[in-house]
C-alpha positions, 0 to 999 in steps of 0.5 A, spaced: 274 226 374 267 228 377 265 220 377 271 219 381 271 225 386 263 222 387 266 215 388 271 218 393 266 222 397 262 216 397 267 211 400 269 217 405 262 217 407 262 210 408 268 210 412 265 215 417 259 211 418 262 204 418 269 205 421 275 201 419 280 200 424 286 200 419 283 206 415 287 212 414 280 216 413 278 214 420 284 215 423 284 223 420 276 223 422 278 221 429 283 226 430 277 231 429 277 238 426 283 241 428 287 235 425 283 235 419 283 242 417 291 242 418 292 237 414 288 240 408 292 246 409 299 242 409 296 239 402 295 246 400 302 249 401 304 243 398 300 244 392 303 251 391 310 249 392 309 243 387 307 249 382 313 253 383 318 249 383 317 241 382 315 237 376 308 236 373 307 229 376 309 232 383 303 237 382 298 232 380 300 228 386 299 234 391 293 236 387 290 229 388 292 229 396 289 236 396 282 233 393 282 227 398 283 231 404 278 236 402 273 231 401 275 228 408 274 235 411 267 236 408 265 229 410 267 231 417 263 238 417 257 234 413 258 238 407 256 234 400 259 235 393 252 237 391 252 243 396 259 245 393 256 244 386 250 248 387 254 254 390 259 254 384 253 253 379 250 259 382 256 263 382 256 262 374 249 264 372 248 269 368 247 276 371 240 279 370 240 286 369 
């Protein structure tokens, strides 16, 4: 899955650098941070609703949407997966006493 997430990050970065008029990613990015952040919030709520009352397949669809929109938000804010990975790695290092 990480490979697909990295590929998706690259596609979104390419859309940001080389906009395409018919691109949904560009439409989101063009709307600005308010719209992008709102979309991530909407998708997060949909993930919760799916987890509580919908099918496994619907949960997976909603999680995929949340991953994608989070990557768009990250691209808008110039945050890379590597930066997020570094934080996660740091959090999971054994604590030295």
